[in-house]
N, C-alpha and C positions, 0 to 999 in steps of 0.2 A: 551463651556464646554465640548458638545457632538465632536466637532473635536478634542481636547485634548485626550478626553476618546481612539478615533480612532487612534490616534498617539501612544498612549500608549499600548494598546493591539495588535498592529501591529507588526512586526520585528522590533527590535529597529534600528534606523537610526544613523549615527556617532554622539556623543555628547550627544543623549538622556538618560541620566543615568536612567531616573524613567523606562523608556521602555524597557531598558537592564535588569533589576532589576526583572521586571514583566515577562520578557521572561524565564531567569532563574529560577524563581520562579516556573513560569508553566511547564517548564521541570524535575524540582525536585517533584511535584506532579505528572505529568504523571510517573516518575520512581517508585516511591512510591506507585501509583494504581498498578502496574503489580506485587508489590511483592505477593500478595495472589494467584496470578496464578501460583507460582512457587511451591506450595502446593496444595496437595488433600484435606486435612481436612480443616476446617473453625474453626474459633474461636471468641471469643469478639474482639481482637485486629485488625483481618481481617475486621470484620464487620464494627468497629469503621473507619478504613481507607476508606473503600467502602463509607461509609455516608458521611465521610468529603471531599472525593474526588469529590463525586457527587454533594455536594452544590457548589465546587468552579468551577465544569465545567460548571453547570447551570448558576451561576454567570456571566462565561466568555461567554457563548453561548447567555446570553441574549444582553450583552454587545455588541457582534457581531452583533447581529441582530437590536439593537437600532444605529447602527450607520453604518449599511450596504449599506446606501445611499452614504456615501463618498467613500467607497470601489467600488461599482459597477457604481457609478456616474449616475443612471437612475431614480432621484425621487425617488416620493412616491412608484413606481412599485420596488424599490430593496428592500423592505422589502416583498414582496410577493415572488421574484426571489429567494433572498439569502437563505433560506430553502432547495433549491432544489440544490445549489451548489455543489460540490464535497467534500470539506472541512467542510462545514455545515452538510451535511450527516453524514461524520465520526465524527464531533462532537456530532451529535444526538444519535449516534451509541454508543458513548463512555458515555453517561447517561442513557441510556433506561435499561441497566442491573441493575443499582443501584436502579431503582424503585421498584424492588422486595425486596430490603431490608427497602427501606425508607417508604411503606406504606403497612400496612397489606392488604389492598384491591387488592395487586397485587400480594400476596401470591401463586396465583395458578402458575404465571409464573413463578415459583422456579424449577417448575417440567420440563421445558424446559431446558436442557443443553446448548440448543443454548446461551441463557443469559450469559453462563460463558464463550462461545466462545467468544461473541461479545466484550467482555471485551479487547480481544487482539488487537481492533481497537486502545484503547488508545494509542498504540506505533505509530501508525500513526498519531496521533494528534502532535506528537512531529515534524512534518513536519512543523508546522506553526512557529517553535520559534528557528529554525536552519538557519541561511543564508545559509548554503551551501547547504542544503537540498532544500530551496526555490529556489536557481539557478536551481539546477536540475529538479526541478518540472517546471519551466519556460522554460529550455532547451527541456522537453519533447514536453512542449505545442507548442513549435516554431518549433520544428521537428517531430510534428505528421504525418505529410504526408511520409517521408521519413522511419520513424518508424512502421508506417501502411504497408508501403510496403515491408518491412523486413520482418515485421510478417505473412502476407498472404504469402510471398516464403517460410518461414519456414510452415506453416500449410499446403500449400500445398505438399513440401518436405515430410512432414511426413506421409499425406494419400497416397501419390503415393510409398513412401518405404513399407509402409505399403501392400499396395494392392500386390506388387510385392513379398514381402516377404511372404505373406499369400496363394500365389499361389505357389510359388516355394516350400515351405516346410508347407505344411498343417498340418502335424502330429507334429510339434513342437509347434502349436497353437491352443489351444480349441476355440478361437474365436477371431473375426477381431479386438475387443477393445485390447486383448492382443498384436496382430500385431501392434496397434497402440502404445500401451505402449512400446513395443520393440522399434519402430522406434522411439519416442521420446528421450529414454534412450539413443540411438545410435547418435542421431543428437546433444545432448548435450555431447556427449562422458562419460557420468557419469558409463554407464558398470554395472550395479548391477549383472549381473550373474544369475538372476533368471530364465529368457528365454533366450534362444539363440538357433541360428541353428547349426544343425549337418552336413549337408551336404556340399561337396565344394562350391556350386552354391550361399547356404546362407551365408557360409563365406565371400566369394567374395562380395556377397550385403553388409554385414555387414561392411567391411572393408573401401567400396567406402561412403556407409553412413556416416561412423564416420569422413573421412576424408573432405567429403563436410560438415558436420556439423559443424567441427570447422569453417569455413568460414562464414556460416551464422550465428553462435552464436556469430562471433568477428564484423559483421556487426553491430548490434546496439550499443554494447559497445564504437566502434570506433565514431559513429555520436553522442552518448552522450558526451564522450570526447572533442571531436573537438567542440563542442557547449557550453560545462561547460569552456573550455579554454577561447573562444572567449569572454563569457559573462563576465569572470574575468577580461580579458583584457580591455573591454570596461567600467567595474566598476572602474579599475585602471586609464585610461583614463580622466573618470570625476574627 
């Protein structure tokens, strides 16, 4: 029985209609749960949505906890380890904001605007029920070393660029944080234009930073895309 529950609540496999219906249903619940976040005010309908969604998420979380040994394959220890896994933590963050609505005892938590912000994590819960998103997560896990290397390179480049521009044009930047902000914007080639160098040397540094930034930003996209295509190919071969 628990094995079948586990098969249903996990991403559906080919031919498992019940699991597919569960996935679609949970995706719809997640989308509906985000509707109140699109409005500043609240009303009875939004409160009802929060309460209903919270109940569904709690049931889903409980089922996943009760069947975590099938997923983690570590025996009884799985029940202790599962709550600390990334997706389980996201599930918990999806549930916590609604406790302020479900219980008067948690009324004090309503003063924390953070709880409204935490509801955005419900969007991340959708990662469970999309096969494409699940594949991307697998690729990120498998390619974590090259992605970490690229991330380290980008962070180092931002810091070096910030140090250079901060010393070349101290009058254009009030603090080193402003220089880091400029370096990040230049690295990603976004270019908001709220902070910019005015000297020739500063402009040359900006051009170099933007050109090199294109290459650095493209690296993780290439790694993930290549890994994603390999995963799709391997699944098709099976």
